[in-house]
PDB file of N, H, CA, C and O in Angstrom:
ATOM      1  N   MET A   1     -52.079  94.513 138.054  1.00  0.00           N
ATOM      2  CA  MET A   1     -50.599  94.038 137.875  1.00  0.00           C
ATOM      3  C   MET A   1     -50.731  94.929 136.130  1.00  0.00           C
ATOM      4  O   MET A   1     -51.573  95.060 135.242  1.00  0.00           O
ATOM      5  N   SER A   2     -49.182  95.402 136.446  1.00  0.00           N
ATOM      6  H   SER A   2     -48.498  95.296 137.167  1.00  0.00           H
ATOM      7  CA  SER A   2     -48.886  96.261 135.188  1.00  0.00           C
ATOM      8  C   SER A   2     -47.950  95.513 134.820  1.00  0.00           C
ATOM      9  O   SER A   2     -47.594  94.524 135.461  1.00  0.00           O
ATOM     10  N   GLY A   3     -47.198  96.067 133.241  1.00  0.00           N
ATOM     11  H   GLY A   3     -47.487  96.870 132.720  1.00  0.00           H
ATOM     12  CA  GLY A   3     -46.357  95.263 132.871  1.00  0.00           C
ATOM     13  C   GLY A   3     -46.458  94.111 132.178  1.00  0.00           C
ATOM     14  O   GLY A   3     -45.493  93.575 131.635  1.00  0.00           O
ATOM     15  N   PHE A   4     -47.936  93.551 132.152  1.00  0.00           N
ATOM     16  H   PHE A   4     -48.720  93.987 132.594  1.00  0.00           H
ATOM     17  CA  PHE A   4     -48.354  91.990 131.727  1.00  0.00           C
ATOM     18  C   PHE A   4     -47.715  91.939 130.118  1.00  0.00           C
ATOM     19  O   PHE A   4     -47.690  92.857 129.299  1.00  0.00           O
ATOM     20  N   GLU A   5     -47.401  91.059 130.028  1.00  0.00           N
ATOM     21  H   GLU A   5     -47.421  90.313 130.693  1.00  0.00           H
ATOM     22  CA  GLU A   5     -47.278  91.020 128.302  1.00  0.00           C
ATOM     23  C   GLU A   5     -47.542  89.413 128.069  1.00  0.00           C
ATOM     24  O   GLU A   5     -47.082  88.406 128.608  1.00  0.00           O
ATOM     25  N   CYS A   6     -48.146  89.556 127.402  1.00  0.00           N
ATOM     26  H   CYS A   6     -48.520  90.373 126.964  1.00  0.00           H
ATOM     27  CA  CYS A   6     -48.793  87.549 126.627  1.00  0.00           C
ATOM     28  C   CYS A   6     -47.613  86.926 126.092  1.00  0.00           C
ATOM     29  O   CYS A   6     -47.272  87.330 124.980  1.00  0.00           O
ATOM     30  N   PRO A   7     -46.779  85.864 126.733  1.00  0.00           N
ATOM     31  CA  PRO A   7     -45.953  84.987 126.478  1.00  0.00           C
ATOM     32  C   PRO A   7     -46.146  84.530 125.024  1.00  0.00           C
ATOM     33  O   PRO A   7     -45.127  84.165 124.439  1.00  0.00           O
ATOM     34  N   LYS A   8     -47.063  84.506 124.501  1.00  0.00           N
ATOM     35  H   LYS A   8     -47.892  84.803 124.976  1.00  0.00           H
ATOM     36  CA  LYS A   8     -47.596  83.875 123.257  1.00  0.00           C
ATOM     37  C   LYS A   8     -47.831  84.478 122.305  1.00  0.00           C
ATOM     38  O   LYS A   8     -47.394  84.126 121.209  1.00  0.00           O
ATOM     39  N   CYS A   9     -48.693  85.701 122.497  1.00  0.00           N
ATOM     40  H   CYS A   9     -49.048  85.987 123.387  1.00  0.00           H
ATOM     41  CA  CYS A   9     -48.823  87.025 121.369  1.00  0.00           C
ATOM     42  C   CYS A   9     -48.271  88.014 121.275  1.00  0.00           C
ATOM     43  O   CYS A   9     -48.264  88.678 120.239  1.00  0.00           O
ATOM     44  N   ALA A  10     -47.511  88.427 122.653  1.00  0.00           N
ATOM     45  H   ALA A  10     -47.517  87.888 123.495  1.00  0.00           H
ATOM     46  CA  ALA A  10     -47.102  90.060 122.839  1.00  0.00           C
ATOM     47  C   ALA A  10     -47.963  90.390 123.103  1.00  0.00           C
ATOM     48  O   ALA A  10     -47.631  91.531 123.425  1.00  0.00           O
ATOM     49  N   ASN A  11     -49.512  90.319 123.357  1.00  0.00           N
ATOM     50  H   ASN A  11     -49.782  89.393 123.095  1.00  0.00           H
ATOM     51  CA  ASN A  11     -50.631  91.238 123.666  1.00  0.00           C
ATOM     52  C   ASN A  11     -50.521  91.858 124.740  1.00  0.00           C
ATOM     53  O   ASN A  11     -49.607  91.379 125.410  1.00  0.00           O
ATOM     54  N   THR A  12     -51.235  93.058 125.429  1.00  0.00           N
ATOM     55  H   THR A  12     -51.978  93.447 124.884  1.00  0.00           H
ATOM     56  CA  THR A  12     -50.990  93.685 126.836  1.00  0.00           C
ATOM     57  C   THR A  12     -52.038  93.888 127.377  1.00  0.00           C
ATOM     58  O   THR A  12     -52.231  94.676 128.304  1.00  0.00           O
ATOM     59  N   ASP A  13     -53.162  92.893 126.620  1.00  0.00           N
ATOM     60  H   ASP A  13     -53.005  92.253 125.868  1.00  0.00           H
ATOM     61  CA  ASP A  13     -54.573  93.434 127.436  1.00  0.00           C
ATOM     62  C   ASP A  13     -55.143  92.165 128.400  1.00  0.00           C
ATOM     63  O   ASP A  13     -54.630  91.126 127.984  1.00  0.00           O
ATOM     64  N   TYR A  14     -55.782  91.981 129.223  1.00  0.00           N
ATOM     65  H   TYR A  14     -56.199  92.824 129.560  1.00  0.00           H
ATOM     66  CA  TYR A  14     -55.859  90.798 130.073  1.00  0.00           C
ATOM     67  C   TYR A  14     -56.979  90.880 130.765  1.00  0.00           C
ATOM     68  O   TYR A  14     -57.580  91.941 130.938  1.00  0.00           O
ATOM     69  N   ASP A  15     -57.387  89.635 131.265  1.00  0.00           N
ATOM     70  H   ASP A  15     -56.900  88.774 131.124  1.00  0.00           H
ATOM     71  CA  ASP A  15     -58.468  89.460 132.170  1.00  0.00           C
ATOM     72  C   ASP A  15     -58.131  88.614 133.163  1.00  0.00           C
ATOM     73  O   ASP A  15     -57.499  87.598 132.875  1.00  0.00           O
ATOM     74  N   THR A  16     -58.617  88.982 134.953  1.00  0.00           N
ATOM     75  H   THR A  16     -59.130  89.808 135.187  1.00  0.00           H
ATOM     76  CA  THR A  16     -58.126  88.321 135.920  1.00  0.00           C
ATOM     77  C   THR A  16     -59.423  87.346 136.067  1.00  0.00           C
ATOM     78  O   THR A  16     -60.527  87.374 135.524  1.00  0.00           O
ATOM     79  N   GLY A  17     -58.821  86.451 137.045  1.00  0.00           N
ATOM     80  H   GLY A  17     -57.923  86.428 137.486  1.00  0.00           H
ATOM     81  CA  GLY A  17     -60.342  85.508 137.688  1.00  0.00           C
ATOM     82  C   GLY A  17     -59.498  85.006 138.919  1.00  0.00           C
ATOM     83  O   GLY A  17     -58.314  85.266 139.131  1.00  0.00           O
ATOM     84  N   GLN A  18     -60.338  84.236 139.686  1.00  0.00           N
ATOM     85  H   GLN A  18     -61.300  84.024 139.513  1.00  0.00           H
ATOM     86  CA  GLN A  18     -60.002  83.420 140.728  1.00  0.00           C
ATOM     87  C   GLN A  18     -60.549  81.830 140.977  1.00  0.00           C
ATOM     88  O   GLN A  18     -61.658  81.604 140.495  1.00  0.00           O
ATOM     89  N   PHE A  19     -60.107  81.089 141.442  1.00  0.00           N
ATOM     90  H   PHE A  19     -59.205  81.273 141.834  1.00  0.00           H
ATOM     91  CA  PHE A  19     -60.621  79.992 141.610  1.00  0.00           C
ATOM     92  C   PHE A  19     -60.561  78.940 142.799  1.00  0.00           C
ATOM     93  O   PHE A  19     -59.437  78.885 143.300  1.00  0.00           O
ATOM     94  N   ARG A  20     -61.179  78.381 143.175  1.00  0.00           N
ATOM     95  H   ARG A  20     -62.092  78.426 142.769  1.00  0.00           H
ATOM     96  CA  ARG A  20     -60.550  77.015 144.021  1.00  0.00           C
ATOM     97  C   ARG A  20     -60.374  75.857 143.787  1.00  0.00           C
ATOM     98  O   ARG A  20     -61.192  75.177 143.166  1.00  0.00           O
ATOM     99  N   ALA A  21     -59.212  75.396 144.267  1.00  0.00           N
ATOM    100  H   ALA A  21     -58.548  75.947 144.771  1.00  0.00           H
ATOM    101  CA  ALA A  21     -58.755  73.793 143.682  1.00  0.00           C
ATOM    102  C   ALA A  21     -59.128  73.032 144.980  1.00  0.00           C
ATOM    103  O   ALA A  21     -58.444  72.921 145.997  1.00  0.00           O
ATOM    104  N   GLY A  22     -60.410  72.511 144.717  1.00  0.00           N
ATOM    105  H   GLY A  22     -60.966  72.601 143.890  1.00  0.00           H
ATOM    106  CA  GLY A  22     -60.908  71.728 145.979  1.00  0.00           C
ATOM    107  C   GLY A  22     -60.623  69.855 145.599  1.00  0.00           C
ATOM    108  O   GLY A  22     -60.032  69.442 144.602  1.00  0.00           O
ATOM    109  N   GLY A  23     -61.249  68.961 146.736  1.00  0.00           N
ATOM    110  H   GLY A  23     -61.729  69.296 147.547  1.00  0.00           H
ATOM    111  CA  GLY A  23     -60.710  67.845 146.631  1.00  0.00           C
ATOM    112  C   GLY A  23     -62.327  67.213 147.466  1.00  0.00           C
ATOM    113  O   GLY A  23     -63.343  67.890 147.307  1.00  0.00           O
ATOM    114  N   GLY A  24     -62.369  66.362 148.020  1.00  0.00           N
ATOM    115  H   GLY A  24     -61.544  65.812 148.150  1.00  0.00           H
ATOM    116  CA  GLY A  24     -63.484  65.759 148.314  1.00  0.00           C
ATOM    117  C   GLY A  24     -64.028  65.802 149.720  1.00  0.00           C
ATOM    118  O   GLY A  24     -63.283  66.347 150.535  1.00  0.00           O
ATOM    119  N   THR A  25     -64.896  65.451 150.059  1.00  0.00           N
ATOM    120  H   THR A  25     -65.501  65.008 149.397  1.00  0.00           H
ATOM    121  CA  THR A  25     -65.202  65.893 151.833  1.00  0.00           C
ATOM    122  C   THR A  25     -64.234  65.037 152.758  1.00  0.00           C
ATOM    123  O   THR A  25     -64.769  65.115 153.864  1.00  0.00           O
ATOM    124  N   LEU A  26     -63.326  64.422 152.857  1.00  0.00           N
ATOM    125  H   LEU A  26     -62.891  64.359 151.959  1.00  0.00           H
ATOM    126  CA  LEU A  26     -62.267  63.969 153.609  1.00  0.00           C
ATOM    127  C   LEU A  26     -61.531  64.656 153.512  1.00  0.00           C
ATOM    128  O   LEU A  26     -60.908  64.525 154.566  1.00  0.00           O
ATOM    129  N   SER A  27     -60.942  65.595 152.813  1.00  0.00           N
ATOM    130  H   SER A  27     -61.448  65.701 151.957  1.00  0.00           H
ATOM    131  CA  SER A  27     -59.763  66.256 152.053  1.00  0.00           C
ATOM    132  C   SER A  27     -59.801  67.347 153.112  1.00  0.00           C
ATOM    133  O   SER A  27     -58.903  67.726 153.865  1.00  0.00           O
ATOM    134  N   LYS A  28     -61.321  67.847 152.961  1.00  0.00           N
ATOM    135  H   LYS A  28     -62.050  67.540 152.349  1.00  0.00           H
ATOM    136  CA  LYS A  28     -61.879  68.669 152.888  1.00  0.00           C
ATOM    137  C   LYS A  28     -61.585  69.209 154.669  1.00  0.00           C
ATOM    138  O   LYS A  28     -61.192  70.248 155.200  1.00  0.00           O
ATOM    139  N   ILE A  29     -62.030  67.844 155.151  1.00  0.00           N
ATOM    140  H   ILE A  29     -62.349  67.000 154.720  1.00  0.00           H
ATOM    141  CA  ILE A  29     -62.385  67.974 156.791  1.00  0.00           C
ATOM    142  C   ILE A  29     -60.611  68.177 157.487  1.00  0.00           C
ATOM    143  O   ILE A  29     -60.231  69.017 158.302  1.00  0.00           O
ATOM    144  N   PHE A  30     -59.912  67.227 156.900  1.00  0.00           N
ATOM    145  H   PHE A  30     -60.220  66.545 156.237  1.00  0.00           H
ATOM    146  CA  PHE A  30     -58.744  67.108 157.129  1.00  0.00           C
ATOM    147  C   PHE A  30     -57.292  67.605 157.002  1.00  0.00           C
ATOM    148  O   PHE A  30     -56.263  67.442 157.656  1.00  0.00           O
ATOM    149  N   ASP A  31     -57.745  68.494 155.533  1.00  0.00           N
ATOM    150  H   ASP A  31     -58.582  68.626 155.002  1.00  0.00           H
ATOM    151  CA  ASP A  31     -56.520  69.197 155.302  1.00  0.00           C
ATOM    152  C   ASP A  31     -57.051  70.887 155.019  1.00  0.00           C
ATOM    153  O   ASP A  31     -56.469  71.667 154.265  1.00  0.00           O
ATOM    154  N   GLY A  32     -58.444  71.238 155.928  1.00  0.00           N
ATOM    155  H   GLY A  32     -58.916  70.604 156.541  1.00  0.00           H
ATOM    156  CA  GLY A  32     -58.649  72.900 155.791  1.00  0.00           C
ATOM    157  C   GLY A  32     -59.510  73.050 154.394  1.00  0.00           C
ATOM    158  O   GLY A  32     -60.246  72.245 153.823  1.00  0.00           O
ATOM    159  N   GLN A  33     -59.106  74.478 154.052  1.00  0.00           N
ATOM    160  H   GLN A  33     -58.508  75.132 154.515  1.00  0.00           H
ATOM    161  CA  GLN A  33     -59.705  75.055 152.912  1.00  0.00           C
ATOM    162  C   GLN A  33     -58.714  74.845 151.781  1.00  0.00           C
ATOM    163  O   GLN A  33     -57.532  75.182 151.841  1.00  0.00           O
ATOM    164  N   PRO A  34     -59.320  74.239 150.712  1.00  0.00           N
ATOM    165  CA  PRO A  34     -58.398  74.249 149.412  1.00  0.00           C
ATOM    166  C   PRO A  34     -58.423  75.635 149.476  1.00  0.00           C
ATOM    167  O   PRO A  34     -59.055  76.573 149.963  1.00  0.00           O
ATOM    168  N   PRO A  35     -56.885  75.203 148.352  1.00  0.00           N
ATOM    169  CA  PRO A  35     -55.989  76.642 148.214  1.00  0.00           C
ATOM    170  C   PRO A  35     -56.860  77.229 146.863  1.00  0.00           C
ATOM    171  O   PRO A  35     -57.630  76.643 146.101  1.00  0.00           O
ATOM    172  N   ARG A  36     -56.293  78.956 146.918  1.00  0.00           N
ATOM    173  H   ARG A  36     -55.668  79.432 147.537  1.00  0.00           H
ATOM    174  CA  ARG A  36     -57.227  79.480 146.091  1.00  0.00           C
ATOM    175  C   ARG A  36     -56.183  79.783 144.810  1.00  0.00           C
ATOM    176  O   ARG A  36     -55.001  79.585 145.093  1.00  0.00           O
ATOM    177  N   PHE A  37     -56.453  80.229 143.460  1.00  0.00           N
ATOM    178  H   PHE A  37     -57.413  80.390 143.231  1.00  0.00           H
ATOM    179  CA  PHE A  37     -55.527  80.215 142.670  1.00  0.00           C
ATOM    180  C   PHE A  37     -56.135  81.986 141.881  1.00  0.00           C
ATOM    181  O   PHE A  37     -57.333  82.267 141.912  1.00  0.00           O
ATOM    182  N   THR A  38     -55.192  82.868 141.311  1.00  0.00           N
ATOM    183  H   THR A  38     -54.219  82.640 141.286  1.00  0.00           H
ATOM    184  CA  THR A  38     -55.461  83.836 140.213  1.00  0.00           C
ATOM    185  C   THR A  38     -54.569  83.307 139.163  1.00  0.00           C
ATOM    186  O   THR A  38     -53.425  82.885 138.997  1.00  0.00           O
ATOM    187  N   THR A  39     -56.138  83.644 138.274  1.00  0.00           N
ATOM    188  H   THR A  39     -57.068  83.987 138.409  1.00  0.00           H
ATOM    189  CA  THR A  39     -55.824  83.581 136.572  1.00  0.00           C
ATOM    190  C   THR A  39     -55.620  84.888 135.547  1.00  0.00           C
ATOM    191  O   THR A  39     -56.574  85.579 135.190  1.00  0.00           O
ATOM    192  N   VAL A  40     -54.518  85.080 135.209  1.00  0.00           N
ATOM    193  H   VAL A  40     -53.743  84.519 135.499  1.00  0.00           H
ATOM    194  CA  VAL A  40     -54.864  86.152 134.612  1.00  0.00           C
ATOM    195  C   VAL A  40     -54.351  85.268 132.626  1.00  0.00           C
ATOM    196  O   VAL A  40     -53.386  84.648 132.179  1.00  0.00           O
ATOM    197  N   THR A  41     -55.971  85.862 131.968  1.00  0.00           N
ATOM    198  H   THR A  41     -56.755  86.365 132.331  1.00  0.00           H
ATOM    199  CA  THR A  41     -55.936  85.463 131.063  1.00  0.00           C
ATOM    200  C   THR A  41     -55.564  86.425 129.606  1.00  0.00           C
ATOM    201  O   THR A  41     -56.307  87.406 129.561  1.00  0.00           O
ATOM    202  N   CYS A  42     -55.051  86.388 128.985  1.00  0.00           N
ATOM    203  H   CYS A  42     -54.448  85.591 129.020  1.00  0.00           H
ATOM    204  CA  CYS A  42     -54.888  87.402 127.809  1.00  0.00           C
ATOM    205  C   CYS A  42     -56.283  87.482 126.780  1.00  0.00           C
ATOM    206  O   CYS A  42     -56.714  86.500 126.177  1.00  0.00           O
ATOM    207  N   THR A  43     -56.881  88.839 126.715  1.00  0.00           N
ATOM    208  H   THR A  43     -56.530  89.637 127.205  1.00  0.00           H
ATOM    209  CA  THR A  43     -57.738  88.752 125.891  1.00  0.00           C
ATOM    210  C   THR A  43     -57.791  88.571 124.463  1.00  0.00           C
ATOM    211  O   THR A  43     -58.835  88.395 123.836  1.00  0.00           O
ATOM    212  N   ARG A  44     -56.464  88.627 123.896  1.00  0.00           N
ATOM    213  H   ARG A  44     -55.615  88.770 124.405  1.00  0.00           H
ATOM    214  CA  ARG A  44     -56.789  88.199 122.556  1.00  0.00           C
ATOM    215  C   ARG A  44     -56.323  86.542 121.968  1.00  0.00           C
ATOM    216  O   ARG A  44     -56.776  86.125 120.902  1.00  0.00           O
ATOM    217  N   CYS A  45     -55.505  85.825 122.705  1.00  0.00           N
ATOM    218  H   CYS A  45     -55.137  86.163 123.571  1.00  0.00           H
ATOM    219  CA  CYS A  45     -55.487  84.056 122.360  1.00  0.00           C
ATOM    220  C   CYS A  45     -55.782  83.532 123.478  1.00  0.00           C
ATOM    221  O   CYS A  45     -55.551  82.323 123.465  1.00  0.00           O
ATOM    222  N   ARG A  46     -56.257  83.965 124.594  1.00  0.00           N
ATOM    223  H   ARG A  46     -56.445  84.948 124.605  1.00  0.00           H
ATOM    224  CA  ARG A  46     -56.917  83.209 125.650  1.00  0.00           C
ATOM    225  C   ARG A  46     -56.344  82.423 126.333  1.00  0.00           C
ATOM    226  O   ARG A  46     -56.889  81.537 126.992  1.00  0.00           O
ATOM    227  N   PHE A  47     -54.641  82.744 126.234  1.00  0.00           N
ATOM    228  H   PHE A  47     -54.198  83.463 125.698  1.00  0.00           H
ATOM    229  CA  PHE A  47     -53.506  82.266 127.059  1.00  0.00           C
ATOM    230  C   PHE A  47     -53.731  82.177 128.361  1.00  0.00           C
ATOM    231  O   PHE A  47     -53.738  83.359 128.703  1.00  0.00           O
ATOM    232  N   THR A  48     -53.926  81.516 129.342  1.00  0.00           N
ATOM    233  H   THR A  48     -53.921  80.555 129.064  1.00  0.00           H
ATOM    234  CA  THR A  48     -54.035  81.718 130.678  1.00  0.00           C
ATOM    235  C   THR A  48     -52.954  81.026 131.776  1.00  0.00           C
ATOM    236  O   THR A  48     -52.694  79.822 131.775  1.00  0.00           O
ATOM    237  N   GLU A  49     -52.433  81.904 132.615  1.00  0.00           N
ATOM    238  H   GLU A  49     -52.645  82.881 132.616  1.00  0.00           H
ATOM    239  CA  GLU A  49     -51.123  81.243 133.374  1.00  0.00           C
ATOM    240  C   GLU A  49     -52.260  81.580 134.827  1.00  0.00           C
ATOM    241  O   GLU A  49     -53.225  82.331 134.685  1.00  0.00           O
ATOM    242  N   VAL A  50     -51.930  80.861 136.240  1.00  0.00           N
ATOM    243  H   VAL A  50     -51.146  80.250 136.356  1.00  0.00           H
ATOM    244  CA  VAL A  50     -52.525  80.605 137.089  1.00  0.00           C
ATOM    245  C   VAL A  50     -50.997  80.916 138.465  1.00  0.00           C
ATOM    246  O   VAL A  50     -49.776  80.764 138.475  1.00  0.00           O
ATOM    247  N   TYR A  51     -51.888  81.322 139.267  1.00  0.00           N
ATOM    248  H   TYR A  51     -52.880  81.445 139.259  1.00  0.00           H
ATOM    249  CA  TYR A  51     -50.820  81.685 140.056  1.00  0.00           C
ATOM    250  C   TYR A  51     -51.521  81.195 141.521  1.00  0.00           C
ATOM    251  O   TYR A  51     -52.727  81.212 141.770  1.00  0.00           O
ATOM    252  N   LYS A  52     -50.415  80.748 142.434  1.00  0.00           N
ATOM    253  H   LYS A  52     -49.436  80.734 142.232  1.00  0.00           H
ATOM    254  CA  LYS A  52     -51.104  80.917 143.678  1.00  0.00           C
ATOM    255  C   LYS A  52     -51.523  82.028 144.548  1.00  0.00           C
ATOM    256  O   LYS A  52     -50.738  82.969 144.663  1.00  0.00           O
ATOM    257  N   ALA A  53     -52.817  82.061 145.274  1.00  0.00           N
ATOM    258  H   ALA A  53     -53.454  81.296 145.180  1.00  0.00           H
ATOM    259  CA  ALA A  53     -53.115  83.306 145.642  1.00  0.00           C
ATOM    260  C   ALA A  53     -52.200  83.240 147.415  1.00  0.00           C
ATOM    261  O   ALA A  53     -51.815  82.216 147.980  1.00  0.00           O
ATOM    262  N   ASP A  54     -52.096  84.440 147.836  1.00  0.00           N
ATOM    263  H   ASP A  54     -52.408  85.272 147.377  1.00  0.00           H
ATOM    264  CA  ASP A  54     -52.095  84.646 149.742  1.00  0.00           C
ATOM    265  C   ASP A  54     -53.520  84.694 149.916  1.00  0.00           C
ATOM    266  O   ASP A  54     -54.415  85.188 149.230  1.00  0.00           O
ATOM    267  N   LYS A  55     -53.513  83.862 151.344  1.00  0.00           N
ATOM    268  H   LYS A  55     -52.786  83.461 151.901  1.00  0.00           H
ATOM    269  CA  LYS A  55     -54.969  84.155 151.689  1.00  0.00           C
ATOM    270  C   LYS A  55     -54.566  84.538 152.961  1.00  0.00           C
ATOM    271  O   LYS A  55     -53.476  84.450 153.525  1.00  0.00           O
ATOM    272  N   SER A  56     -55.971  85.112 153.419  1.00  0.00           N
ATOM    273  H   SER A  56     -56.857  85.183 152.961  1.00  0.00           H
ATOM    274  CA  SER A  56     -55.462  85.671 154.769  1.00  0.00           C
ATOM    275  C   SER A  56     -55.850  85.010 155.913  1.00  0.00           C
ATOM    276  O   SER A  56     -56.302  83.885 155.700  1.00  0.00           O
ATOM    277  N   ARG A  57     -55.799  85.481 157.429  1.00  0.00           N
ATOM    278  H   ARG A  57     -55.432  86.395 157.602  1.00  0.00           H
ATOM    279  CA  ARG A  57     -56.443  84.525 158.569  1.00  0.00           C
ATOM    280  C   ARG A  57     -57.939  84.773 158.383  1.00  0.00           C
ATOM    281  O   ARG A  57     -58.718  83.872 158.693  1.00  0.00           O
ATOM    282  N   LEU A  58     -58.380  85.888 157.918  1.00  0.00           N
ATOM    283  H   LEU A  58     -57.747  86.620 157.666  1.00  0.00           H
ATOM    284  CA  LEU A  58     -59.948  86.385 157.948  1.00  0.00           C
ATOM    285  C   LEU A  58     -60.441  85.768 157.303  1.00  0.00           C
ATOM    286  O   LEU A  58     -61.591  85.445 157.602  1.00  0.00           O
ATOM    287  N   GLU A  59     -59.876  85.296 156.137  1.00  0.00           N
ATOM    288  H   GLU A  59     -58.942  85.558 155.894  1.00  0.00           H
ATOM    289  CA  GLU A  59     -61.037  84.216 155.405  1.00  0.00           C
ATOM    290  C   GLU A  59     -60.938  83.053 155.555  1.00  0.00           C
ATOM    291  O   GLU A  59     -61.905  82.302 155.429  1.00  0.00           O
ATOM    292  N   ASP A  60     -59.583  82.596 155.898  1.00  0.00           N
ATOM    293  H   ASP A  60     -58.798  83.206 156.000  1.00  0.00           H
ATOM    294  CA  ASP A  60     -59.774  80.902 156.834  1.00  0.00           C
ATOM    295  C   ASP A  60     -61.056  80.794 157.356  1.00  0.00           C
ATOM    296  O   ASP A  60     -61.716  79.786 157.102  1.00  0.00           O
ATOM    297  N   ILE A  61     -61.682  82.027 158.317  1.00  0.00           N
ATOM    298  H   ILE A  61     -61.146  82.845 158.524  1.00  0.00           H
ATOM    299  CA  ILE A  61     -62.400  81.917 159.382  1.00  0.00           C
ATOM    300  C   ILE A  61     -63.608  82.152 158.718  1.00  0.00           C
ATOM    301  O   ILE A  61     -64.631  81.870 159.342  1.00  0.00           O
ATOM    302  N   PHE A  62     -63.716  82.618 157.558  1.00  0.00           N
ATOM    303  H   PHE A  62     -62.885  82.847 157.051  1.00  0.00           H
ATOM    304  CA  PHE A  62     -64.787  82.854 156.957  1.00  0.00           C
ATOM    305  C   PHE A  62     -65.444  81.703 156.176  1.00  0.00           C
ATOM    306  O   PHE A  62     -66.554  81.171 156.225  1.00  0.00           O
ATOM    307  N   ASP A  63     -64.411  81.533 155.487  1.00  0.00           N
ATOM    308  H   ASP A  63     -63.509  81.965 155.447  1.00  0.00           H
ATOM    309  CA  ASP A  63     -64.316  79.915 154.777  1.00  0.00           C
ATOM    310  C   ASP A  63     -65.332  78.659 155.841  1.00  0.00           C
ATOM    311  O   ASP A  63     -66.290  77.943 155.551  1.00  0.00           O
ATOM    312  N   LEU A  64     -64.754  78.810 156.793  1.00  0.00           N
ATOM    313  H   LEU A  64     -63.976  79.392 157.028  1.00  0.00           H
ATOM    314  CA  LEU A  64     -65.007  77.743 158.008  1.00  0.00           C
ATOM    315  C   LEU A  64     -66.098  77.468 158.547  1.00  0.00           C
ATOM    316  O   LEU A  64     -66.556  76.530 159.198  1.00  0.00           O
ATOM    317  N   PHE A  65     -66.500  78.599 158.108  1.00  0.00           N
ATOM    318  H   PHE A  65     -66.127  79.361 157.578  1.00  0.00           H
ATOM    319  CA  PHE A  65     -68.538  79.115 158.906  1.00  0.00           C
ATOM    320  C   PHE A  65     -68.972  78.618 157.019  1.00  0.00           C
ATOM    321  O   PHE A  65     -69.033  77.405 156.819  1.00  0.00           O
ATOM    322  N   THR A  66     -69.193  79.397 156.004  1.00  0.00           N
ATOM    323  H   THR A  66     -69.144  80.382 156.166  1.00  0.00           H
ATOM    324  CA  THR A  66     -69.722  79.405 155.114  1.00  0.00           C
ATOM    325  C   THR A  66     -70.041  77.906 154.153  1.00  0.00           C
ATOM    326  O   THR A  66     -71.017  77.551 153.492  1.00  0.00           O
ATOM    327  N   ASN A  67     -68.618  77.221 154.470  1.00  0.00           N
ATOM    328  H   ASN A  67     -67.825  77.509 155.007  1.00  0.00           H
ATOM    329  CA  ASN A  67     -68.761  75.870 153.555  1.00  0.00           C
ATOM    330  C   ASN A  67     -69.177  74.620 154.134  1.00  0.00           C
ATOM    331  O   ASN A  67     -69.278  73.616 153.428  1.00  0.00           O
TER     332      ASN A  67
END
């Protein structure tokens, strides 16, 4: 990701991460896999933006067998 500038402090250095939003057992059974999100965090002030990540069909199949 090039051209990132923190909207709070104008810093241009950042870290990225990922997480999955999960629900209970029933939501996992009926809704499939929980959505995946990507985070971008400013290294100076720690302001974090969250973006919904795209997921490939292969990841869906892998998740089905590993979760």
